[in-house]
PAROMI-642658 format. One record per residue: residue in one letter; x negated, y negated, z of N, C-alpha, C, CB in turn; residue number from 1. Coordinates in pm, 1 decimal, m for minus. Last residue first. Glycine has a CB too. Example, Ala and Ser with C-alpha at 12.3 -4.5 7.8 and 13.67 -1.06 7.14 Angstrom:
BEGIN
   r       n.px       n.py       n.pz      ca.px      ca.py      ca.pz       c.px       c.py       c.pz      cb.px      cb.py      cb.pz     k
   S    m1285.0      225.0      708.0    m1367.0      106.0      714.0    m1290.0       m3.0      787.0    m1408.4       59.8      572.5     2
   A    m1319.0      569.0      780.0    m1230.0      450.0      780.0    m1320.0      330.0      780.0    m1130.8      447.3      904.6     1
//
This chain:
BEGIN
   r       n.px       n.py       n.pz      ca.px      ca.py      ca.pz       c.px       c.py       c.pz      cb.px      cb.py      cb.pz     k
   K    m2320.8    m6512.5    m1200.6    m2264.9    m6639.7    m1245.9    m2117.9    m6647.3    m1227.7    m2297.2    m6663.1    m1388.0   103
   S    m2519.5    m6374.1     m934.7    m2420.7    m6357.6    m1042.9    m2358.6    m6492.2    m1075.6    m2310.1    m6255.0    m1003.2   102
   K    m2865.7    m6372.6     m880.5    m2734.9    m6428.9     m848.1    m2641.0    m6411.5     m966.7    m2747.0    m6578.4     m809.8   101
   P    m3053.0    m6069.2     m848.3    m3021.7    m6193.5     m919.0    m2880.4    m6240.1     m884.1    m3035.8    m6174.3    m1071.9   100
   K    m3197.3    m5964.7     m543.9    m3096.9    m5942.0     m646.8    m3069.2    m6073.6     m718.2    m2966.4    m5883.2     m585.8    99
   A    m3548.0    m5943.5     m488.5    m3418.0    m6004.4     m460.8    m3323.5    m5980.2     m576.9    m3432.4    m6155.3     m434.2    98
   P    m3713.5    m5624.3     m470.1    m3698.0    m5759.0     m522.8    m3557.7    m5811.6     m494.5    m3726.7    m5761.3     m673.6    97
   T    m3813.1    m5465.9     m167.2    m3730.3    m5465.0     m288.3    m3715.6    m5606.4     m339.9    m3591.2    m5402.5     m260.9    96
   K    m4115.5    m5347.2      m45.0    m4019.6    m5456.7      m49.3    m3942.2    m5452.2     m179.2    m4089.9    m5592.1      m33.3    95
   K    m4308.2    m5157.8      m70.1    m4175.4    m5111.0      m31.5    m4071.6    m5223.3      m31.9    m4181.2    m5047.3      106.0    94
   S    m4546.6    m5280.7     m121.2    m4483.7    m5208.8     m231.9    m4341.7    m5164.2     m197.5    m4567.8    m5087.9     m270.3    93
   N    m4625.6    m5385.4      123.2    m4591.8    m5476.3       13.1    m4516.4    m5405.2      m97.9    m4717.7    m5539.8      m43.3    92
   G    m4679.0    m5153.2      268.4    m4574.1    m5243.4      314.1    m4531.3    m5338.8      204.7    m4620.6    m5321.5      435.2    91
   E    m4898.5    m5054.6      130.9    m4775.0    m4977.5      131.1    m4657.9    m5063.8      173.9    m4787.5    m4856.3      222.8    90
   L    m5091.8    m5240.5      194.9    m5049.4    m5225.2       55.8    m4916.6    m5151.4       46.2    m5156.0    m5151.1      m24.2    89
   A    m5106.7    m5194.4      471.9    m5073.7    m5328.2      420.7    m5023.7    m5319.8      277.3    m5196.4    m5421.4      428.5    88
   K    m5181.3    m4926.5      478.6    m5052.8    m4967.5      536.8    m5010.2    m5103.0      485.1    m5061.0    m4970.7      689.3    87
   D    m5434.2    m4942.7      355.1    m5327.3    m4861.7      295.2    m5190.4    m4902.7      348.8    m5351.6    m4712.4      322.5    86
   V    m5569.1    m5097.3      543.1    m5548.6    m5148.9      407.9    m5435.1    m5073.3      339.8    m5678.4    m5137.7      324.8    85
   A    m5567.0    m4918.8      758.8    m5504.2    m5049.8      771.9    m5476.0    m5110.0      634.6    m5593.2    m5144.0      854.0    84
   D    m5714.3    m4703.9      654.9    m5574.0    m4684.1      691.2    m5500.8    m4817.1      702.3    m5563.2    m4607.4      823.1    83
   V    m5963.7    m4826.4      631.1    m5894.6    m4779.0      510.6    m5746.3    m4758.3      539.4    m5958.1    m4647.5      459.3    82
   A    m6018.1    m4870.2      904.0    m6010.3    m4983.1      810.6    m5935.0    m4943.2      684.0    m6151.6    m5033.6      774.7    81
   D    m6024.9    m4608.0     1002.1    m5925.1    m4702.2     1053.5    m5907.0    m4820.3      958.9    m5965.6    m4752.4     1192.6    80
   N    m6246.4    m4509.2      860.9    m6114.0    m4450.5      838.7    m6003.7    m4542.7      888.2    m6103.5    m4314.9      908.0    79
   E    m6450.5    m4666.7      973.2    m6419.3    m4676.8      830.3    m6280.4    m4621.5      800.5    m6524.5    m4602.2      746.9    78
   L    m6439.4    m4573.1     1237.6    m6416.1    m4714.7     1209.2    m6378.0    m4734.8     1062.4    m6541.4    m4797.8     1243.8    77
   D    m6507.1    m4303.4     1198.7    m6376.9    m4337.7     1255.7    m6341.9    m4483.2     1226.2    m6376.1    m4312.5     1407.5    76
   S    m6767.4    m4333.4     1104.3    m6665.6    m4274.9     1017.0    m6526.0    m4308.2     1067.4    m6683.4    m4122.8     1007.6    75
   E    m6887.2    m4434.9     1333.0    m6884.5    m4514.5     1210.5    m6777.1    m4464.1     1114.7    m7021.4    m4511.9     1142.1    74
   P    m6860.6    m4223.9     1519.1    m6789.1    m4350.2     1539.9    m6782.3    m4436.5     1413.9    m6855.4    m4428.5     1650.6    73
   D    m6798.9    m3896.3     1479.0    m6884.7    m3998.1     1420.4    m6813.6    m4132.2     1431.5    m6919.6    m3964.6     1271.8    72
   G    m6783.2    m3661.1     1752.1    m6727.9    m3735.6     1638.9    m6827.6    m3839.5     1590.4    m6595.2    m3803.2     1677.6    71
   S    m6919.7    m3499.1     1926.5    m6773.7    m3494.0     1926.9    m6711.9    m3567.5     1809.4    m6720.9    m3551.6     2055.1    70
   G    m7201.2    m3384.8     1732.4    m7138.2    m3423.2     1857.2    m6987.0    m3418.4     1844.4    m7183.5    m3562.3     1899.5    69
   L    m7347.0    m3293.7     1521.5    m7277.7    m3422.2     1506.8    m7216.2    m3470.3     1636.9    m7170.1    m3411.4     1401.5    68
   S    m7439.9    m3048.9     1605.7    m7538.9    m3152.6     1576.6    m7473.8    m3289.3     1561.5    m7616.1    m3117.9     1450.1    67
   N    m7206.6    m2899.1     1633.2    m7286.6    m2929.0     1751.8    m7387.1    m3040.7     1725.3    m7359.5    m2803.9     1798.9    66
   V    m7127.6    m2876.4     1367.1    m7041.4    m2946.4     1462.1    m7121.7    m2987.1     1585.5    m6921.3    m2857.7     1502.5    65
   R    m7344.3    m2725.9     1265.7    m7313.5    m2858.3     1210.7    m7228.7    m2939.2     1307.4    m7241.5    m2845.1     1076.3    64
   K    m7320.7    m2492.3     1412.6    m7442.8    m2570.7     1422.7    m7420.1    m2713.1     1373.0    m7555.5    m2504.2     1343.7    63
   E    m7071.1    m2403.9     1325.2    m7091.1    m2437.5     1465.7    m7215.4    m2524.4     1484.1    m7102.8    m2309.8     1549.8    62
   H    m7130.4    m2357.3     1052.2    m7028.0    m2454.5     1091.9    m7048.1    m2498.7     1236.6    m6887.1    m2394.9     1073.9    61
   L    m7323.5    m2155.8     1070.6    m7357.9    m2283.9     1008.5    m7259.4    m2393.0     1049.6    m7360.5    m2270.2      855.6    60
   Q    m7168.9    m1954.4     1188.9    m7285.6    m2007.4     1258.2    m7325.7    m2143.0     1201.8    m7402.4    m1909.6     1248.1    59
   K    m6980.6    m1910.5      984.2    m6936.1    m1958.3     1114.9    m7052.1    m2019.0     1193.3    m6872.5    m1844.0     1194.8    58
   S    m7153.0    m1810.5      786.6    m7078.7    m1933.5      763.1    m7029.3    m1993.6      894.6    m6960.6    m1907.1      669.3    57
   I    m7230.4    m1574.2      906.0    m7331.3    m1677.0      878.5    m7263.2    m1811.1      857.4    m7416.6    m1639.7      754.6    56
   E    m6984.6    m1443.1      900.3    m7047.3    m1473.5     1029.3    m7155.3    m1581.3     1013.5    m7108.4    m1345.7     1090.8    55
   D    m6949.0    m1415.2      626.6    m6852.4    m1492.7      704.2    m6911.6    m1534.1      839.3    m6723.1    m1411.5      725.4    54
   R    m7160.6    m1243.8      570.3    m7160.7    m1378.3      512.1    m7063.4    m1469.0      586.3    m7124.5    m1372.7      362.7    53
   L    m7069.7    m1017.2      706.9    m7193.3    m1082.8      750.9    m7202.2    m1225.2      695.1    m7316.4    m1000.7      706.9    52
   H    m6842.8     m954.9      559.6    m6827.0     m988.4      701.4    m6952.5    m1056.9      756.0    m6796.1     m861.7      783.2    51
   S    m6947.5     m887.2      310.4    m6872.1    m1012.7      324.1    m6855.6    m1052.8      470.6    m6734.3     m999.2      258.1    50
   L    m7082.1     m669.2      222.1    m7146.2     m749.9      325.4    m7073.2     m882.2      348.3    m7290.9     m776.7      288.0    49
   F    m6942.7     m544.9       16.1    m6960.5     m472.7      141.6    m7025.8     m553.9      253.2    m7041.7     m351.5      116.6    48
   F    m6920.1     m725.8     m205.2    m6805.2     m650.7     m155.2    m6823.9     m598.8      m13.2    m6776.8     m535.6     m246.7    47
   M    m7170.1     m842.0     m237.3    m7051.0     m927.0     m243.9    m6929.8     m855.6     m184.5    m7022.2     m967.8     m389.3    46
   S    m7339.0     m624.2     m233.1    m7341.1     m715.3     m118.6    m7219.7     m808.6     m119.6    m7470.8     m797.7     m118.6    45
   F    m7284.3     m509.0     m481.1    m7250.7     m436.2     m358.2    m7246.0     m530.3     m238.2    m7352.5     m323.9     m332.9    44
   A    m7387.6     m711.5     m650.8    m7245.6     m676.3     m654.2    m7203.0     m603.3     m526.5    m7215.6     m589.1     m776.9    43
   F    m7660.3     m706.9     m577.4    m7581.7     m829.8     m565.0    m7432.1     m796.7     m558.9    m7611.2     m925.4     m683.5    42
   S    m7724.6     m447.6     m643.7    m7734.1     m486.8     m502.7    m7659.1     m617.7     m478.4    m7881.9     m501.2     m460.1    41
   L    m7686.0     m458.2     m923.8    m7600.3     m373.9     m840.1    m7606.5     m413.0     m693.0    m7639.5     m228.4     m855.7    40
   M    m7887.5     m640.5    m1004.1    m7746.3     m664.4    m1034.8    m7654.1     m583.6     m943.6    m7717.8     m630.0    m1180.8    39
   A    m8118.3     m515.1     m905.9    m8083.5     m650.8     m863.1    m7935.4     m678.4     m887.5    m8169.9     m754.9     m937.2    38
   A    m8113.1     m272.8    m1044.6    m8102.7     m272.0     m897.8    m8065.0     m409.8     m846.0    m8235.4     m226.2     m833.9    37
   L    m8151.5     m366.0    m1305.9    m8026.2     m299.3    m1270.2    m8005.3     m296.3    m1119.0    m8024.5     m156.9    m1325.8    36
   L    m8414.4     m472.1    m1277.4    m8302.0     m555.2    m1321.2    m8167.3     m494.0    m1281.7    m8307.4     m575.4    m1472.9    35
   V    m8561.1     m247.6    m1198.9    m8556.2     m366.6    m1112.6    m8435.8     m453.0    m1148.2    m8686.7     m449.0    m1125.3    34
   A    m8521.6      m81.0    m1418.0    m8479.9      m36.0    m1284.5    m8466.1     m155.0    m1190.1    m8581.0       66.0    m1227.3    33
   F    m8640.9     m227.5    m1617.8    m8496.1     m207.2    m1623.1    m8441.9     m161.4    m1487.7    m8460.5     m104.6    m1731.5    32
   P    m8909.5     m211.6    m1530.5    m8843.6     m342.6    m1546.1    m8690.1     m331.1    m1550.6    m8893.6     m411.0    m1674.3    31
   W    m8946.9       78.9    m1517.6    m8944.1       m3.7    m1398.1    m8881.0     m141.5    m1420.0    m9083.1      m20.4    m1346.5    30
   P    m8733.7      305.2    m1697.3    m8850.1      214.1    m1696.6    m8836.7      111.3    m1583.5    m8863.8      141.2    m1834.2    29
   M    m8607.7      587.4    m1522.2    m8577.8      461.3    m1589.6    m8704.0      374.6    m1589.1    m8458.2      387.0    m1520.2    28
   G    m8642.5      815.8    m1374.6    m8706.7      806.9    m1504.8    m8677.2      679.7    m1581.9    m8666.6      921.7    m1586.1    27
   L    m8559.0      830.4    m1120.3    m8473.4      897.4    m1218.0    m8528.2      883.2    m1360.2    m8331.7      841.0    m1211.0    26
   L    m8733.8      666.0     m990.4    m8754.6      810.1     m979.0    m8668.7      889.0    m1077.1    m8725.2      855.5     m837.6    25
   G    m8613.5      419.9    m1053.0    m8748.5      450.3    m1100.5    m8776.6      600.0    m1097.0    m8852.1      376.0    m1016.5    24
   F    m8373.3      438.1     m915.1    m8371.0      430.2    m1061.0    m8508.2      461.6    m1120.7    m8325.0      291.3    m1105.6    23
   L    m8478.6      447.9     m648.7    m8392.9      553.6     m701.2    m8393.2      554.2     m853.9    m8250.2      537.0     m648.9    22
   I    m8615.2      203.1     m631.1    m8689.6      329.0     m619.3    m8608.9      444.2     m677.8    m8724.7      358.0     m471.9    21
   T    m8394.9       29.2     m657.3    m8508.2       21.2     m749.4    m8587.6      152.6     m748.1    m8600.0      m97.7     m712.0    20
   L    m8235.5       99.3     m438.0    m8186.0      122.5     m573.5    m8299.2      118.4     m676.3    m8079.5       18.9     m609.0    19
   G    m8412.4       17.8     m228.9    m8365.2      156.0     m240.4    m8314.8      188.7     m380.3    m8255.2      181.6     m139.6    18
   V    m8438.7     m256.5     m277.9    m8556.7     m169.0     m285.2    m8513.7      m23.7     m302.4    m8644.4     m184.1     m158.1    17
   F    m8166.8     m340.5     m242.9    m8239.9     m365.9     m366.4    m8358.0     m270.1     m381.7    m8288.8     m510.7     m369.8    16
   L    m8114.3     m257.1       20.8    m8031.7     m208.7      m90.1    m8104.5     m224.3     m223.0    m7897.9     m283.8      m94.3    15
   G    m8306.6     m405.8      157.6    m8307.0     m259.7      163.7    m8227.1     m198.4       49.9    m8251.3     m212.5      296.8    14
   L    m8223.0     m668.0      103.6    m8352.6     m620.0       53.5    m8360.3     m467.8       53.7    m8466.6     m677.4      137.8    13
   R    m7969.7     m662.7      234.3    m7981.7     m695.6       91.2    m8112.6     m642.6       34.0    m7972.8     m848.1       69.8    12
   Y    m8042.0     m594.0      499.9    m7949.4     m510.2      422.8    m7962.9     m535.4      273.1    m7805.2     m535.8      466.9    11
   V    m8210.4     m811.3      563.3    m8263.8     m674.1      564.7    m8173.2     m580.5      484.4    m8278.2     m622.5      710.4    10
   T    m8027.8    m1024.6      545.4    m8146.2    m1019.5      458.8    m8203.1     m878.3      450.9    m8253.8    m1116.2      509.6     9
   Y    m7844.2     m958.2      748.7    m7799.6     m971.3      610.3    m7917.7     m958.4      513.3    m7728.1    m1106.3      589.7     8
   K    m8018.2     m967.9      973.4    m7944.7     m845.4      940.0    m7901.1     m847.0      793.7    m7821.9     m829.0     1031.9     7
   L    m8096.3    m1235.3      973.1    m8195.2    m1129.6      955.8    m8128.6     m999.4      912.9    m8274.3    m1108.5     1085.2     6
   W    m7849.0    m1359.6     1020.1    m7927.8    m1392.3      901.1    m8027.1    m1281.0      870.0    m8002.0    m1525.7      920.3     5
   V    m7774.4    m1261.8     1267.5    m7696.6    m1221.6     1150.1    m7773.3    m1249.5     1021.9    m7561.8    m1294.4     1147.5     4
   N    m7951.7    m1137.1     1527.9    m7951.7    m1246.0     1431.2    m7885.4    m1200.2     1301.5    m8095.6    m1295.2     1404.3     3
   R    m7946.6     m896.1     1659.8    m7848.8     m997.2     1696.9    m7841.1    m1108.8     1594.6    m7881.7    m1054.2     1832.5     2
   M    m7981.1     m570.2     1588.1    m8024.5     m701.0     1544.0    m7915.3     m802.5     1574.2    m8059.2     m700.0     1393.7     1
//
């Protein structure tokens, strides 16, 4: 399976269904079997499927970067304006007050 999303979903569902069936066959009441299987499959996926979640995160990041292009000109203009204001304010705050004249 090349699609990481599909692979992650199949692993999570397979783990959940497998644990549910296992607990049900062991004689546990089905509502409790479902609840326990959901909790355990969540915990197992947090530890053992982290590499798939990381890959999904990378795909989302790449898709986001590709959809925005090389940059956002409006954001760059706003950042330049904020930087100019910051420099102006910073320049005023660095001036030292004049020393009082001694008598």
